[in-house]
C-alpha positions as CSV (number, residue, x, y, z in Angstrom):
1,M,-7.8,73.5,132.3
2,G,-7.1,76.0,129.6
3,A,-8.9,79.4,129.3
4,G,-8.6,79.8,125.6
5,R,-10.9,79.9,122.6
6,V,-12.6,76.6,123.2
7,T,-13.3,77.2,126.9
8,R,-14.8,80.5,126.1
9,I,-17.1,78.9,123.3
10,L,-18.5,76.3,125.7
11,L,-18.9,78.9,128.6
12,E,-20.8,81.1,126.2
13,G,-23.1,78.5,124.9
14,L,-23.9,77.4,128.4
15,A,-24.5,80.8,129.5
16,R,-26.9,81.6,126.7
17,K,-29.0,78.6,127.9
18,N,-28.7,79.6,131.6
19,C,-27.1,76.2,132.0
20,L,-23.7,77.1,133.6
21,P,-22.8,74.9,136.5
22,E,-23.0,76.3,140.0
23,R,-19.2,76.1,140.3
24,I,-16.5,76.5,137.6
25,M,-13.0,76.6,138.2
26,V,-10.6,77.7,135.2
27,T,-6.9,77.3,135.4
28,D,-4.4,78.7,132.8
29,T,-0.8,79.8,133.0
30,N,-1.5,83.0,131.2
31,P,-2.9,85.6,133.6
32,D,-4.3,87.8,131.1
33,V,-6.3,85.2,129.4
34,L,-7.6,84.2,132.8
35,K,-8.4,87.7,133.6
36,N,-10.3,88.3,130.2
37,L,-12.3,85.1,130.7
38,A,-13.2,86.2,134.2
39,E,-14.4,89.6,133.1
40,K,-16.7,87.8,130.5
41,F,-17.9,85.2,133.0
42,P,-17.7,86.5,136.6
43,S,-19.0,83.4,138.3
44,I,-15.9,81.4,137.3
45,E,-13.1,80.9,139.7
46,P,-9.8,81.7,137.8
47,T,-6.6,80.2,139.1
48,N,-3.1,79.8,137.8
49,Q,-2.1,76.6,139.7
50,V,-3.3,73.1,140.1
51,D,-3.8,71.8,143.6
52,E,-6.1,69.9,145.9
53,S,-9.0,72.3,145.2
54,M,-9.9,70.4,142.1
55,S,-10.2,67.0,143.9
56,N,-13.9,67.3,144.4
57,A,-14.6,68.2,140.7
58,D,-17.2,66.1,138.8
59,F,-15.7,67.0,135.4
60,L,-12.1,68.1,134.6
61,F,-12.1,69.6,131.1
62,I,-8.8,69.5,129.2
63,S,-8.9,72.4,126.9
64,L,-5.3,72.3,125.8
65,H,-3.1,71.7,122.6
66,P,-2.4,67.9,122.0
67,P,1.4,68.3,122.6
68,V,1.0,69.5,126.2
69,V,-1.9,67.2,127.3
70,G,0.3,64.2,128.3
71,E,2.6,66.2,130.5
72,M,-0.3,68.2,132.0
73,L,-2.2,64.8,133.0
74,H,1.1,63.4,134.5
75,N,1.3,66.6,136.8
76,I,-2.3,66.6,137.9
77,V,-2.7,62.9,138.8
78,P,-1.8,63.5,142.5
79,F,-4.8,66.1,142.7
80,L,-7.4,64.1,140.9
81,G,-10.5,63.0,143.0
82,E,-11.5,59.2,142.5
83,K,-14.9,60.3,141.1
84,T,-13.6,63.0,138.9
85,T,-14.2,62.3,135.1
86,I,-11.7,63.6,132.6
87,V,-13.3,65.3,129.6
88,S,-10.6,65.7,126.8
89,L,-11.4,68.2,124.2
90,A,-8.1,67.5,122.1
91,P,-7.7,65.4,119.0
92,K,-4.9,62.8,118.8
93,I,-4.8,61.9,122.4
94,K,-6.7,58.5,122.8
95,I,-8.8,57.3,125.7
96,A,-6.2,54.6,126.4
97,T,-3.4,57.0,126.7
98,I,-5.4,59.1,129.2
99,N,-6.2,56.0,131.2
100,Q,-2.6,54.8,131.1
101,L,-1.6,58.1,132.6
102,T,-4.5,58.5,135.2
103,G,-5.8,55.1,136.1
104,A,-7.5,52.5,133.8
105,S,-10.6,52.6,136.0
106,R,-11.2,56.4,135.7
107,S,-14.1,57.7,133.6
108,V,-12.9,59.3,130.4
109,I,-14.8,61.2,127.8
110,R,-13.5,62.7,124.5
111,M,-15.4,65.4,122.7
112,I,-14.5,67.5,119.7
113,P,-16.3,70.9,120.0
114,N,-17.5,72.9,117.2
115,A,-17.5,76.8,117.3
116,A,-21.2,77.1,116.5
117,S,-21.7,75.9,120.1
118,Y,-21.2,79.5,120.9
119,V,-24.8,80.0,119.9
120,N,-26.1,76.6,120.8
121,E,-25.8,75.3,117.1
122,G,-22.7,73.2,117.6
123,Y,-21.9,69.8,116.1
124,N,-19.9,68.1,119.1
125,P,-19.0,64.3,118.4
126,V,-18.4,62.5,121.7
127,V,-16.9,59.2,122.7
128,F,-17.5,57.8,126.2
129,G,-14.7,55.5,127.6
130,S,-15.6,52.0,128.5
131,S,-15.1,52.8,132.2
132,C,-17.7,55.7,132.1
133,P,-20.8,54.5,133.7
134,E,-24.3,55.3,132.5
135,N,-25.0,57.8,135.2
136,I,-21.9,59.9,134.2
137,R,-22.8,59.7,130.6
138,K,-26.3,60.9,131.2
139,K,-25.1,63.7,133.5
140,F,-22.6,64.8,131.0
141,T,-25.1,64.6,128.1
142,E,-27.6,66.8,130.1
143,L,-25.2,69.5,130.6
144,M,-23.7,69.7,127.1
145,V,-26.8,69.1,125.0
146,A,-27.3,72.8,125.4
147,L,-24.5,73.5,123.1
148,G,-26.1,71.7,120.2
149,Q,-25.9,68.2,118.6
150,M,-23.8,65.7,120.3
151,P,-23.7,62.4,118.3
152,E,-21.9,59.5,119.9
153,V,-19.2,58.3,117.4
154,P,-16.4,55.7,117.2
155,E,-13.2,57.0,118.8
156,E,-11.2,56.2,115.6
157,M,-13.5,58.8,113.8
158,L,-12.8,61.8,116.0
159,E,-9.7,62.9,114.1
160,A,-11.8,62.9,111.0
161,Y,-14.4,65.3,112.7
162,T,-11.6,67.4,114.1
163,V,-10.8,68.3,110.4
164,I,-14.4,68.4,109.0
165,T,-16.5,69.9,111.8
166,A,-14.2,71.5,114.5
167,M,-12.1,73.2,111.9
168,G,-14.8,73.3,109.1
169,P,-16.2,76.8,109.8
170,T,-12.8,78.3,109.0
171,Y,-13.1,77.0,105.5
172,L,-16.2,79.0,105.0
173,W,-16.2,82.0,107.1
174,F,-13.7,84.0,105.2
175,Q,-15.5,83.4,102.0
176,L,-18.9,84.7,103.6
177,A,-17.0,87.7,105.0
178,E,-15.6,88.4,101.5
179,L,-19.2,88.2,100.0
180,I,-20.4,90.6,102.5
181,H,-17.5,93.2,101.7
182,L,-17.9,92.6,98.0
183,A,-21.6,93.4,98.4
184,Q,-20.8,96.6,100.1
185,T,-18.5,97.7,97.1
186,F,-21.5,97.0,94.9
187,G,-23.6,99.6,97.0
188,L,-25.3,97.6,99.8
189,T,-25.1,98.7,103.2
190,Q,-23.2,96.6,105.7
191,K,-26.6,95.6,107.2
192,D,-28.1,94.8,103.9
193,A,-25.1,92.9,102.7
194,T,-25.0,90.7,106.0
195,D,-28.8,90.3,105.9
196,A,-28.4,88.9,102.3
197,V,-25.4,86.8,102.5
198,L,-26.0,84.9,105.8
199,P,-29.5,83.7,105.0
200,M,-28.3,82.8,101.5
201,A,-25.7,80.7,103.1
202,E,-28.0,79.1,105.6
203,G,-30.6,78.3,102.7
204,A,-27.8,76.8,100.6
205,A,-26.8,74.5,103.3
206,K,-30.6,73.5,104.0
207,I,-31.0,72.6,100.3
208,M,-28.2,70.1,100.5
209,K,-29.9,68.7,103.7
210,K,-33.5,68.8,103.0
211,S,-34.1,68.6,99.3
212,D,-33.3,64.9,98.7
213,L,-31.3,66.0,95.7
214,T,-27.8,64.8,94.9
215,P,-25.0,67.4,95.5
216,E,-24.6,67.6,91.8
217,A,-28.4,68.3,91.3
218,V,-28.2,70.8,93.9
219,M,-25.5,72.5,92.2
220,D,-27.3,72.5,88.9
221,L,-30.2,74.6,90.3
222,V,-28.1,77.7,89.3
223,P,-27.3,78.0,85.8
224,V,-24.6,80.7,86.0
225,K,-21.6,79.8,87.9
226,P,-19.0,82.7,87.8
227,L,-16.4,80.5,89.9
228,A,-16.7,77.4,87.6
229,D,-13.2,77.6,86.3
230,K,-11.8,78.0,89.8
231,E,-13.6,74.9,91.2
232,E,-11.1,72.3,90.4
233,A,-8.2,74.3,91.9
234,I,-10.3,74.9,95.2
235,R,-11.2,71.1,95.4
236,E,-7.3,70.5,95.0
237,M,-6.5,72.9,97.8
238,Y,-9.1,71.2,100.0
239,N,-7.9,67.8,99.3
240,G,-4.1,68.5,99.7
241,S,-4.4,70.6,102.9
242,L,-7.0,68.7,104.7
243,T,-5.7,65.2,103.9
244,G,-2.2,66.3,105.0
245,L,-3.8,67.6,108.3
246,Y,-5.8,64.4,108.9
247,E,-2.8,62.3,108.3
248,K,-0.8,64.3,110.9
249,L,-3.5,63.8,113.4
250,T,-3.7,60.1,113.0
251,S,0.1,59.4,112.7
């Protein structure tokens, strides 16, 4: 349910690994969004309505913004099959709330997708509800592992992951794009600029992960820091904006 960005990311990641399920139904109230998605993935069955056709679904993925999830769940309950597992991709809406709206015994899974799932490099924390049996957990894991890492985490941590991993790429992408643009103004071609900046960023991340150095020691490896006088202001922007967002998601 929902044919927007997150659905497109998941379908692309599965398609790249030839792991798309045999049958995929996608519903959305926006016909243009559905049309665009169907053009990209011809095997899906697009529909703009909810009806009995979804009653045989193994998994029902909820790819909608949190404010509309509750109303949508209330509306689809009459059409849910007894064995359908609900997979919520939204922050804020707890498993207990979903169970309250759809039945306490129903299998429910929550996952917070990461955009890198598009190229099978995602970091997608998951929570399995207490009513979710082992065979469903295994089936879901076998399907979604193609998207990247999928650590099982406590539900109370999902909103933290939303801010840090789901939205995390947006804190970095514009900076990388600006470096690529700047390199071109210095005389590099677009290809040379891209070939330089992106491996540099990958290597910088790997140093922090693999070197066994503290973050402070890693940052000390380069003696010249052109943005040193801006770092404190950037940290304050991160702390102010992201703390406020986290508090909004958990309130």
